[in-house]
C-alpha positions as CSV (number, residue, x, y, z in Angstrom):
1,M,235.4,-68.9,58.1
2,L,232.7,-66.9,58.5
3,P,232.6,-63.2,57.5
4,K,233.6,-60.2,59.5
5,I,231.3,-57.6,60.2
6,L,232.5,-54.7,61.4
7,V,230.1,-51.8,62.7
8,H,231.5,-48.4,63.5
9,D,230.0,-45.1,64.5
10,L,230.6,-41.5,66.0
11,D,227.6,-42.2,68.4
12,K,229.1,-44.7,70.6
13,S,225.5,-45.3,72.6
14,Q,223.8,-46.2,69.0
15,E,227.0,-48.3,67.9
16,N,226.5,-50.7,70.8
17,R,222.8,-50.6,70.4
18,I,223.3,-51.7,66.5
19,Y,226.2,-53.9,67.2
20,E,224.0,-55.8,70.5
21,Q,221.2,-56.5,68.0
22,L,222.9,-57.5,65.2
23,E,225.1,-60.6,67.2
24,R,221.7,-61.4,68.0
25,R,220.7,-61.6,64.7
26,A,223.4,-63.4,63.4
27,A,222.5,-66.4,64.2
28,G,225.5,-68.1,63.3
29,R,226.1,-66.7,59.7
30,Y,228.5,-63.6,60.6
31,E,230.6,-61.9,63.2
32,V,229.7,-58.8,64.2
33,H,233.0,-56.4,65.5
34,Q,233.6,-52.9,67.2
35,L,236.9,-51.1,66.9
36,A,238.9,-52.5,69.6
37,E,240.9,-50.2,71.2
38,E,244.0,-52.8,71.4
39,S,245.5,-53.0,68.7
40,T,244.6,-55.9,67.1
41,V,244.7,-56.7,63.4
42,V,241.2,-58.9,62.1
43,E,240.8,-58.8,58.5
44,F,237.6,-58.2,57.8
45,D,234.9,-58.5,55.1
46,L,232.4,-55.7,55.5
47,I,233.2,-52.9,57.3
48,I,229.8,-49.8,58.0
49,C,230.9,-46.4,59.3
50,P,230.1,-43.3,59.0
51,E,231.0,-41.6,55.4
52,C,234.1,-39.2,57.7
53,K,235.3,-42.3,58.7
54,A,235.8,-44.5,55.5
55,S,239.1,-43.7,54.6
56,F,240.1,-44.5,58.5
57,C,238.4,-47.6,58.2
58,Q,239.6,-48.9,54.3
59,N,243.0,-48.5,55.3
60,I,242.1,-50.8,58.8
61,S,241.6,-53.7,56.3
62,S,241.7,-52.6,52.1
63,E,240.0,-56.0,51.2
64,A,236.7,-54.8,53.3
65,T,233.5,-53.9,51.0
66,I,232.6,-50.3,52.8
67,L,228.9,-48.8,53.5
68,T,227.8,-45.7,54.9
69,W,225.4,-44.6,57.0
70,E,224.8,-41.5,55.3
71,R,224.5,-43.5,51.8
72,E,223.4,-47.2,51.7
73,F,220.8,-46.4,54.8
74,A,217.7,-44.3,55.2
75,S,216.6,-42.2,57.9
76,P,215.8,-43.1,60.9
77,L,218.0,-45.9,61.0
78,T,216.5,-49.2,61.8
79,V,218.6,-52.6,62.8
80,T,216.4,-54.5,60.1
81,E,217.2,-52.7,57.7
82,I,221.0,-52.9,58.6
83,H,220.3,-56.3,58.7
84,H,219.0,-56.9,55.6
85,K,221.5,-55.1,53.3
86,I,224.1,-57.1,55.5
87,E,222.1,-60.6,54.1
88,G,222.6,-59.5,50.9
89,Y,226.5,-58.9,51.1
90,L,226.5,-62.3,52.3
91,D,224.5,-63.8,49.1
92,T,227.4,-62.6,47.2
93,W,229.9,-63.5,49.1
94,L,228.9,-66.4,49.6
95,Q,229.1,-66.7,46.1
96,R,232.2,-66.0,45.4
97,Q,233.2,-67.8,47.5
98,R,232.2,-71.0,46.2
99,S,234.2,-69.1,43.2
100,L,237.2,-69.5,44.0
101,S,238.8,-72.2,45.2
102,T,238.5,-72.5,48.8
103,G,241.1,-71.1,50.9
104,K,242.4,-68.5,47.9
105,K,242.3,-65.2,46.7
106,A,243.5,-65.9,43.6
107,S,242.1,-69.3,41.3
108,M,242.3,-70.8,37.9
109,A,239.6,-72.4,36.6
110,L,239.5,-75.1,33.8
111,I,236.6,-75.6,31.5
112,F,236.5,-78.9,29.1
113,C,233.0,-79.8,28.4
114,F,232.5,-83.0,26.0
115,D,229.4,-80.8,24.7
116,P,230.7,-78.0,23.1
117,A,226.9,-76.2,22.7
118,L,226.5,-77.0,25.9
119,K,229.4,-74.9,27.4
120,E,229.2,-72.1,25.0
121,R,225.7,-71.3,26.9
122,W,227.0,-72.6,30.2
123,V,229.9,-70.0,29.7
124,S,228.5,-67.0,28.6
125,H,225.8,-66.9,31.8
126,Y,228.9,-67.8,34.5
127,L,231.4,-64.8,33.0
128,T,228.4,-62.6,33.6
129,A,227.9,-64.4,37.2
130,L,231.5,-63.7,37.8
131,L,231.5,-60.3,37.3
132,N,228.4,-59.9,39.3
133,Q,230.0,-61.1,42.7
134,G,232.9,-58.5,42.3
135,L,235.7,-60.5,41.5
136,V,238.5,-59.6,38.7
137,V,238.3,-62.2,36.0
138,I,240.7,-63.4,32.8
139,Y,239.3,-65.1,30.2
140,L,242.0,-67.2,28.9
141,P,240.2,-69.4,25.4
142,V,242.1,-72.0,24.4
143,M,240.9,-72.8,20.6
144,P,240.8,-72.1,16.8
145,L,239.8,-68.2,16.8
146,Y,236.5,-68.8,15.3
147,R,235.1,-70.4,18.1
148,V,236.6,-67.5,20.5
149,P,232.4,-66.6,22.7
150,N,232.2,-62.5,21.5
151,L,235.3,-62.2,20.4
152,E,236.9,-58.6,20.1
153,E,240.3,-58.5,17.7
154,K,242.9,-56.0,19.0
155,L,245.0,-54.2,16.4
156,I,247.1,-52.2,18.4
157,G,249.5,-54.0,21.6
158,P,251.8,-57.3,22.2
159,K,249.7,-60.1,21.1
160,L,249.8,-63.1,23.0
161,T,251.6,-65.0,20.3
162,D,254.1,-62.4,21.1
163,L,254.2,-64.1,24.6
164,L,254.7,-67.6,24.1
165,I,257.3,-67.0,22.3
166,S,259.0,-64.8,24.1
167,L,258.2,-67.9,26.8
168,D,259.3,-70.3,24.4
169,Q,263.0,-68.5,23.0
170,S,263.9,-67.1,27.0
171,E,263.6,-68.5,30.7
172,K,263.0,-65.0,31.9
173,D,260.2,-64.6,34.5
174,F,257.6,-63.0,32.5
175,S,254.8,-63.3,34.9
176,K,255.1,-59.2,36.4
177,D,254.9,-58.6,32.0
178,I,251.1,-60.9,31.3
179,G,249.4,-57.1,32.4
180,H,250.4,-56.0,29.1
181,Y,249.5,-58.1,26.9
182,L,245.3,-58.2,28.4
183,F,242.6,-55.8,27.9
184,M,239.1,-54.7,28.7
185,H,236.9,-56.7,26.6
186,D,234.0,-54.8,26.1
187,L,231.1,-57.7,28.4
188,G,234.1,-56.8,31.7
189,Y,236.0,-59.0,31.6
190,M,239.8,-58.7,31.2
191,T,241.1,-61.3,27.6
192,F,244.6,-61.8,25.8
193,R,244.6,-59.5,22.0
194,L,244.5,-63.3,20.1
195,S,246.9,-63.7,16.8
196,S,244.6,-63.2,13.1
197,M,245.5,-66.9,12.9
198,S,243.0,-69.3,13.8
199,D,245.3,-72.6,15.1
200,D,247.5,-70.8,17.6
201,M,246.5,-71.7,20.7
202,I,245.4,-75.2,19.5
203,S,248.7,-76.3,17.7
204,C,250.7,-74.5,20.2
205,P,253.1,-77.3,22.4
206,P,251.4,-78.5,25.7
207,H,254.7,-77.4,27.4
208,L,254.6,-73.6,26.1
209,L,251.2,-73.4,27.4
210,R,252.2,-75.1,30.7
211,K,255.0,-72.3,31.1
212,L,252.4,-69.9,29.9
213,L,249.9,-70.5,33.0
214,L,252.6,-71.1,35.3
215,A,253.1,-67.0,34.3
216,V,249.4,-66.8,34.7
217,R,249.9,-68.2,37.8
218,E,252.7,-66.1,39.6
219,Y,250.8,-63.2,37.9
220,I,247.7,-63.4,40.0
221,N,249.1,-63.6,43.0
222,L,250.6,-60.5,42.9
223,L,247.0,-58.7,42.4
224,P,245.5,-56.9,45.2
225,D,242.1,-57.8,44.1
226,Q,239.8,-61.5,44.4
227,V,240.8,-63.2,40.8
228,I,239.9,-65.4,38.7
229,V,241.3,-66.9,35.6
230,I,239.0,-68.9,33.1
231,I,241.1,-71.6,30.6
232,D,238.3,-72.2,28.0
233,C,239.7,-75.8,26.4
234,E,238.1,-76.7,22.5
235,S,239.6,-78.4,20.1
236,I,243.1,-79.8,21.6
237,C,243.4,-83.3,22.9
238,L,242.6,-84.6,26.4
239,D,246.1,-85.6,27.3
240,T,246.9,-81.5,26.9
241,A,243.9,-80.2,28.5
242,I,244.9,-82.7,31.6
243,R,248.4,-81.4,31.8
244,L,247.1,-77.9,31.8
245,T,244.5,-78.4,34.5
246,Q,246.8,-80.2,36.7
247,L,248.1,-76.6,37.2
248,C,245.1,-75.8,37.5
249,D,242.5,-75.3,41.0
250,I,239.1,-75.9,39.2
251,L,238.0,-78.5,36.8
252,Y,234.8,-77.6,35.0
253,A,233.1,-80.4,32.9
254,D,230.2,-81.7,31.6
255,A,229.0,-84.9,32.5
256,A,227.2,-86.8,29.3
257,T,224.3,-89.0,30.7
258,A,222.9,-89.7,27.2
259,E,222.8,-94.0,27.0
260,T,224.6,-93.5,23.9
261,G,228.0,-94.7,21.8
262,A,229.4,-90.8,22.4
263,G,228.1,-90.7,25.8
264,A,230.1,-94.6,26.7
265,V,233.1,-92.6,25.3
266,A,232.7,-89.6,26.3
267,R,232.5,-90.9,29.8
268,R,235.2,-93.3,30.1
269,E,237.0,-90.3,28.6
270,L,235.9,-87.9,31.9
271,A,236.9,-91.1,34.4
272,R,240.9,-91.4,32.7
273,Y,240.6,-87.4,33.1
274,L,240.2,-87.0,36.5
275,A,242.7,-90.4,37.5
276,A,244.6,-88.0,36.1
277,L,244.6,-84.8,38.2
278,P,245.7,-84.0,41.7
279,S,243.5,-84.1,44.7
280,S,244.4,-80.4,44.9
281,V,242.1,-80.1,41.8
282,D,238.6,-79.7,42.8
283,F,236.2,-81.0,40.0
284,R,232.6,-79.5,39.1
285,V,229.9,-80.9,37.4
286,L,229.3,-78.0,34.8
287,N,225.7,-78.1,34.8
288,E,225.0,-78.7,37.8
289,V,227.0,-75.6,39.2
290,K,224.4,-72.8,40.4
291,L,225.3,-69.4,38.7
């Protein structure tokens, strides 16, 4: 599906000229539209319009990115500049589409790496790349507390352990309450307030972690923004990782290539891991993903 670009101007002759020239330049990379008089519903990805029409256009397509002629473009206006702006937007749009599961506005991705040093370097760059794409990012570490990257301990507010206890003791739907356990990390992503006990997450029974992921899935499906949840796993057994990944859209894992005993074990375990996953899970080799 190509991204849809709406061009709207108060000067209709200028709008028609821009529309016609952009159509020729689009070359199958994007669709150009003008505002139709009939009441057709189109979900646009990018809208370019006058400042005075920004609110009106946002109401037409609430999730579209809005660029205004006055703020984003130099005078005199040229189609070349407009096309370059669209191309820059498309690069970000395509990166965002690749990061999310195909056709989904909200995705869950699990990271399981046989090389902790590689994962530690990669995750930091990956989170930054997702934020730069304009995604809402929720980071859920399932690992010992002392291994959580860029750990920020919050003493005030309900913690993830409290949520797990509630999930264990009640069959109530907690999905709408997930936001109470999150805070904005200094690096820009959302994450959970963690317990001060270092082994809480890795000692948690697998069935409870699955209930947590199911609640998180329901929560992100309610959000209006494009969102991705990153479940970063370390020091948990392979069977637990498999059970969690079965609830996710994407698995990031490293492909061990070293011709060593450890490398052979990693490849054997990865093969077992992938064989246990449903076809709905998109497997991506962590160290081959372009950030």
